[in-house]
C-alpha positions in Angstrom: -13.5 44.5 149.8 -9.7 44.9 149.8 -7.6 42.9 147.4 -5.2 40.2 148.6 -2.2 42.4 148.5 -3.9 45.2 150.5 -5.1 42.7 153.2 -1.7 41.1 153.5 0.0 44.6 153.8 -2.5 45.5 156.6 -1.8 42.2 158.5 1.9 42.6 158.1 1.9 46.2 159.4 -0.7 45.9 162.2 -0.3 42.2 163.2 3.5 42.2 162.9 3.3 39.1 160.7 5.5 37.9 157.9 5.3 35.4 155.1 1.5 35.6 154.8 -0.5 33.8 152.2 -4.2 33.8 151.4 -5.4 30.2 151.4 -8.5 29.1 149.5 -9.7 25.5 149.8 -11.9 23.4 147.6 -13.3 19.9 148.1 -14.3 17.5 145.4 -14.2 13.9 144.2 -11.5 12.3 142.1 -12.1 9.2 140.1 -9.5 7.1 141.8 -8.4 9.1 144.9 -11.9 9.6 146.3 -12.5 12.8 148.3 -9.8 15.4 147.5 -9.0 18.7 149.1 -7.3 21.3 146.8 -5.6 24.3 148.5 -4.6 27.4 146.6 -2.0 29.6 148.2 -1.7 33.3 147.1 1.2 35.2 148.5 -0.2 38.5 147.1 3.2 39.3 145.7 3.4 39.9 142.0 6.1 37.7 140.5 7.3 34.2 139.8 5.9 32.5 142.9 2.6 34.2 143.7 0.4 31.1 143.4 0.9 27.6 144.5 -1.6 24.6 144.4 -1.6 21.5 146.5 -4.1 18.6 146.3 -4.5 15.6 148.6 -6.7 12.6 149.0 -8.7 12.7 152.2 -10.0 9.2 152.5 -8.5 6.5 150.3 -4.8 7.2 150.6 -3.5 10.2 152.5 -0.1 9.8 150.8 -1.7 10.8 147.5 -0.6 14.4 147.4 0.1 16.6 144.5 2.4 19.6 144.3 2.4 22.1 141.5 4.9 24.5 140.1 4.4 27.9 141.7 3.7 30.6 139.2 2.7 34.2 138.8 -0.5 32.9 137.0 -3.1 31.0 138.9 -4.1 29.2 135.7 -0.5 28.0 135.2 -0.2 26.9 138.8 -3.4 24.8 138.4 -2.6 23.4 135.0 1.0 22.4 135.9 0.0 20.7 139.1 1.1 17.1 139.1 -2.5 15.8 139.1 -1.4 12.3 138.0 -0.1 11.8 141.6 -3.7 11.4 142.8 -4.0 8.2 140.7 -1.6 6.4 143.0 
């Protein structure tokens, strides 16, 4: 299977698309926000803003949304997300 950068390059070239990101979604339960959807965005571009993480409550309060600090490291993007915003 091709890596993210190679797939994005093919889509940009053949699909005439720009500003593409690979999106991976996870679902889970948070102790106070209930069901939560976590979306990880991967721009495929090595550098400062490659990964970004957003989490949102799906059933208790749709206004409970977290945004992280985009990073070149997926681990840093996850760890520095403002998870406390899910608490309300």
